[in-house]
N, C-alpha and C positions, 0 to 999 in steps of 0.2 A: 503494499499500499503506500502511496505518496500523498503527502499534504502537510498542511500546517497542523501541529498538534496543541491539543489543549490538556489541562490537568486530567489525570485518570479518574474515571468514574468507578465508584465501588458500590457493592451491595453486601449488606451484613448477612452473609451465609456463613456455613461452617465447612471449609475455611472461606474467608472473604473472596469474592469474585471481583475481579477487575478487568475494564475494558479502556483501551486508549483511544479518544476521539482523534481521528487522523483525516483531514480534509472533510468530506461528507459521509464518512464511514466510521466504523467502530472495530477496533482489533480486540478481540476477546484474549487478551495477553495472559490471564491466569490459566487458560487452556493449554498453554505452550510450556508449562514448566517441565524442565529437563531437556527442552529444544535448544537449539543454537538459534540465536537472535542476531540479526544483522540490522544495524542502525546506521544511517548514513545522513549526515548533515548536507543538504544541498546548497547551502550558502545563501539562504534566504529567510528573513524574519519579517513578519508582519505584526503590526500593534493589534492587540485583541480588542482594543477600544475603537480605533478608526480605520484599522486595516492598512494604514501607511506603511511603506517599505522602510525599514530601519536596519541600522548596522548593529545597534546595542539596545537591548530592553531594560526596562526599569520596573520594580514590583512585579515581577513574574509575568512579563509580556506586553508591557505598555511602552509607547514611545514617550519621549520627555514631556512634550506638552499635555498628554493625556495623564501622565504621572502627576503633573502640577495641578491638573484641573478636574480630573476624574473623581466622582464621589467614591468610587471603588478603591482609591488609593489615598483617601483622606486620613489624616493622622490618627483618628479614632479606630481604625481598622488594627493597628498594632497597639494602640494606647486608648482603651475604651473610655477611660476617665476623662479624655479630652473631647469627647463628643459634646456637642452643643445643640443637636437637633431639638431637643426637649425645649430649648429656648428659641426655636425657630431659626436657628443659624446652621446653614449646611451649604456645600457646594450644589446640592440638588435636593431640594426638600421633598419632592415626590419620592425620589430614591430613599432619602432617610425615612420616610414614613413606612416603607417596606423593610428596611434593613436595620434601622436604629431604633424606631419608635415602636417595637414589638416586644414580645416576651424574650427574655434572655436568661440564661443559666450561667452561674459560676459552677464550676466542677472541679473535681480532682480526677487527674489520670495517672495512671501507672504506665510510663513509657520505657525507661530505664529505671530511673527513681520516680518519685511522685512530683507533680507539678500542678499548679493551679492555672485555671484558664477560664475564658469567657466566650460563649457563643450563643447565636440566635437559635431559639427553640427548633426552628425548621432545619437546622443544620446537625442535629442530633440523629444519628450516631456518626454521620459523614465527618465532622470534625475531628472526632476521636480517632477514627480510622486513618485519616489524612496525618495525624500525628504519630502513628504507630503504636497508640496505646494497647496495652494487652488487657487493661481493666479501666473502667471509669465509673464514677458515682457523681450524682448531682449534689451540690451543697446548698445552693440558694437560688431562688427565682425572683427575677425583677420584672418590671413593666417596660424597661428601656435599657439601651446599652450603656448609658451614663451611670445609672445606678449600680449595674453590675460591676463597671469599671471601679467604682469607689470601693466596692468590697473586695475586688481583686488587689487594688492597692493596699489595703489593710492587711490582707492575708501574706502579701509578698514580703512582709516582715518576718515570716515564720516559714515560708515554704517557696521554693523557686517557681518562676513562671516559664522557665526554659526547659527545652528536651536536650538531654545529652544524646545527640543524634547518632553519633557513632556507636555509643553503648547500645542504643535502641536497635540500630541495624545489626549489631552482632548478637542481638537478643540476649544482653547481658542485663538481666532484670534483678532487681532488689526483691527477692521473694520474702524478705522479713516484713515487708510493708502490707497492713491490713487497712484497706481503705475505709472501712467502717469506724475502726479506731481513730484513724487520722481524721476523718470527718468531724468526729465528737471532740476531738483535741482542738481543732481549728475553730469549730463553733464556739468554744470557750474562750477563743481569743478575740471574737469579734465584739464590737462596740454594742451597746444596748440598742442603739439605733439600727444597726445593720441585722441584729438577731432577728427582726421581724421579718426578714426575707428567706429565713432557713426553709429549705424544702425538706418535707418529711419522707420523701422517697429515699429509701436506704438500700435500693435494689443496686447490686454491683453489675455492670454490664460487662461480659467477657468477649475477647476478639482473638480469633485464631488465624493467623495469615498463611497464605499458601507458600510452602517450602519444602525443599528436599533437605536443606541444611542451611545455616547461616554462616557468613564468612568470619574467619578469625581476624582478619585486618580489613580495613577500609581504605579504598583509594577512590575518590570522587572523580567523575568524569565531567569535564566542561567541553561541550561539543564545539565551542568556538577555537579550542586549542587542539583537542584530539576529535577529528571529524567524522570517525567511524569507529563502530564498536562491533565485534562479532564473537560473541562467546555464549556458552550455555547459562541458561536462566535457572538459577537455583532457588530464588525465592523473590516475593514481592512483599513489601512492607511500607507502610505510609504512603508516600508518593515516589517511592525508590524501586527500581529494578535492580536485582542483586545477582551478580555473575559469578561463575566459578573461579575466576582468577583474582577475586577479591576486588574487582571494580564494581562501582555502584554509580547509577545515574538517577538524577533527581528529574522526574518528568515535568513536575510542575515548574521548575526553575527554567525549563526550555519551552515553556508555552509560547506559541507564536512561531517557533522555528519550523521551517519546512523540512521534512525528513522522508527519507524512504525506510520503511521498516518491512522486513521479510523474515520468514521463519524457515529454517532448513529442514 
């Protein structure tokens, strides 16, 4: 298949099933575990916002003007506490009504270690899968992104908001962590005001990723530097394809790239 790619789409099956949007088609990549995958960068990148041809992408697939102006690359995407949509301030209020002024969850995910995060309710469980979480639990429920961001800021004093991505890809999981116990500990760290947002759903969601094995080392591929890959696919986790020579490629990072992908 040949075309511009977008981030992998996933479905919460056991194991998780993945497909890569490429042009107008979809490659069911998880069906090809154990097969040799040939990926070739064809020298073209198109902005996922305006489709203009670019030499370098920003924020996973945008040209620089879209990066500066698109609501999808607003500061609050990475820092929810900076959201101002609840005050009527946004790059695009109609977009924010759908993406910011909706129910959000603060959650704890077990990727390598435990991390705190924020996501729109409609992005569950996709957000957790994209991060490579093996388990996740809801901690708080809010009516907008800003409120969730304030809770995350408070909790970041006690727990990281980052994924140790190399450990995650090696499946180096801290199995001593119990998410129910950790949730209770973190709830006790919240201010009285934020405790009103606590979610009583203590169900732990589990995720199993398609794999033959996980690599012992990690070597990340940048298609602007290494324009072709041809190796056996041994696992898929988060937004990464993992190969038998310890190389990994972040599909989402290469959103907008025109690729040729074939299966031997």
